[in-house]
N, C-alpha and C positions, 0 to 999 in steps of 0.2 A: 485715482487709486481704485474707485469703485468700478470704473470701466475696465481697468486691467484685471481685476478680480473676476469680472463677468467673462472676459475673454478667456481666462485660464479655465474657468468652469466649463465653458462651451467647448474648449479644446480637449477636455479630459476624455479618455477612452470610455466607452460604454461597457457596462458589466456583461460578461458572456451570457448568452441566453441559455436557460435550462429548460429542456423539454421533458415532460413526464408523460409516459404512456402506460395505460393499464394493460396487463397481459392476461394471466389466469387467476381467478379467484381474487384474493386480497393482495395480489402481487403487482408491483409497478417497477418500471425502469426509468431512471432519470439519466438524461444524456446531455453532454456538452460537447460541441464540435471541437473547439480549441481554446487554450488559454495558457498563459505563462505559469510555470510551476510554482512561482511565488504566490500565485493566487489560489493554490490548492486549498488552504485552510478556509478561505472565504467561500470558495465554491462548495466545499463540504458543508459548511455552516448553512449556506443558502438551501442546499438540498435537504438538510435536516429540518429546517423550518417548513419547507414545502411539503415534506413527507408527513410531518406532524399535522399540518393543515389538511392534507388529503385523508389521513386516517381518522381525523376527528376525535371521537371519544375513546378510540382504541389506541394502543401503543404501537410503536414502530420498531421493527427489527430489520437491520441492514444485512444484506447478503453479499453476493458476489459484486466486486467492482473490478473493472479492467480498463486499460487505456494503452495507447501507443505513446512513445516519447521520442523526441529528437532534439538535437542541440542546434539552436539558432546561432550560427557562427558569426553573423553580423552583430549580434548583441551579446554573445557569450552567455546565453542562458538556456535552460531546458524549457521546451515547449511540450505541453500535454495535448494529445489529440485523441478523438474518438472515445472520450471518457464516458463510461457507463457505470451506474450504481443501482443495483437492485435493492428494493426494500419491500417489506411485508407489513400488513396491519394485523394485529393479534390482540386477543383479550388477555390482559395481565392476570386476571383472576384464575384463568385455567392454564397459565404458562408453567411448564414443568421445570424451567430453569430458574434456579434460586441464586441470589447473591451470596458472596462470602462476607464475613464480618469486615467492616471497614478497616480494622486494625490487624487483619490476617497477615502473617509474615511467613514467607517460604523458608524452609530449612536449607542448610547448605547442601544436603543430599538431594533435595528436590531441585534446586538450581542446577546441580551437577547432572541429574537425570534428564532435565529439560534440555541441557546443552548437548547431551548425547543424542537426544531425539532430533534436535535441530541439525546436528552434524550429519546424522544418517539421511535426513531429508535432502540436505544440500548435496551430499555425495550422490544420491540417486538422481537429482536434477542435473548435476554435472555430467553424469554418464548417460543421461536421457532414459534412465530406467523408469518405466511407467509404473513400477511398484510405488513410486513416490506419490502418485495420485491418491492412493488409499490412505496416505498420511494426512491428507487435507480434509478440512471440514466439508461434508457433502453439500452444504449450503453454497459453497463456492462454485459448484456445478462445472468443474473443469472437464473438458473433453480430451480425448487422446490427441487430437490435432492441436489443441491449445497447449497441452503439455509439451508437445514437440516444438511449438513456437517459443515457449519459455526457454527450453533447452537451447534452441538455436540462438536466441538472444544472449544467453550466457556465454557461448563460445565464439560468437561472431567476430569479435575484435581481437581475439588471441593470436599471438604470433609464435607460440610455443606450447608444449604440452606439460611442462614441469610446473606444478603449482596445485593449489587446492582452494576450495571455497570454505571459509572458516567463520562460524558464528561467534560474535563477540557480545557477551552478556551486557545489556544496558540497564534494565530494571524490571521489577515486577510491578503490575498495575492492578489494583482491585476495582472491580465493577466499573470499567470505563463506559461512559454513556454512549460512546461511538462504536462499541463492539457489537457483534451479533447477539451475544447473550451476556447476562450478568455473570460474575465469577472472577477467578484469578487468571491473569494473563502475564506472559513474560515476553519481553521484546529483545531481539538481537539485531545488531547491525551485522552486515556481511562483508568480510574481507576477501578479496580475490588477488592472489599474488602471482597469477600467471603472467608470462611475458606478453606485452601488448596492452595490459590493463593498467591505467593510471590510478583508478580509484572507483568507488561505488557510491551510489546514493540510496537511501532507504534501508529497508531491512525486512525481517519476518517477525510475525506475531504468533505466539503459541497460546492456545487455550488450555488450561489445566482442567481436564474433564473430571478427574478425581485424583487421589494421591498417586503420583508417578505415572499418570496416563495423560497423554497430550494429543493435540491435533493442530495442524497449521490453520490458523484463522485468517491470516493475511500474508500475502507475498507481494512485496513492493520494492523491487531492487532494480536500479539502472546501473549499467556498466559503462564507464568512461574510457574511451580508447586513448592510449598513449599517443597514437598518431594524430589525433585531434588536438591534444594538448601541445604537441610539438608544432603542428601546423599553425595553430593560433597563438603560440607563444604564451599560453595561459600561466599566470602566476598562481601560487598556492591559494591566495585570496580569491582569485577569479574561479579557480577550480571548486572551492567551497561554495561559491555563489551559484554554481550550476545545480547544487542540491537544495537551494533555498525553497522552502515550502511555506 
């Protein structure tokens, strides 16, 4: 039994390598070449630990993250490639961003207004309207070319023009330790009912800057082609598995 356990241990895949490079000032970029989407949480946790070690006595602020994704049809799972996460070191004593009370609760009107903002953003992304860039947190540092790439990814697998991107409210989150700043955030999943789209993974995160003022803090949506589902004969359970994080 001990020999078998040792053999299994030796056969276990190694954890993906995380490379951290210093750029300007107290700014760093953590990069991972490739990993299965189910490892995302573990990868992010490892980056968080590495960032805290790199910043030492200072605190960590996470900025832009981006990656490519593809479906591994042989295994019916999503693969993340060219993952990058920017982070900064800062002094919390001079930080202008303050947390909301832990028991802060959004009003119905606040949730409604956040939904309107999310809908406007998705509509601009759907049309490729670069006015959507200004709706995103500047810390994301998105370029015109990257905005165009996001739009192209949205429309790539569509087979018709009738449909819309629709935000679906999930929850408010107070002072998440993985967000760029403390404060109140609201998370939406994204539905796409265009022909050719079987489903989506991920969603968008809005930061509440102040009452009824928001900005896009994170955009993380993958679009699953109906053609892929038909080709692979994916069940609903397998389709859900593609979105595992």
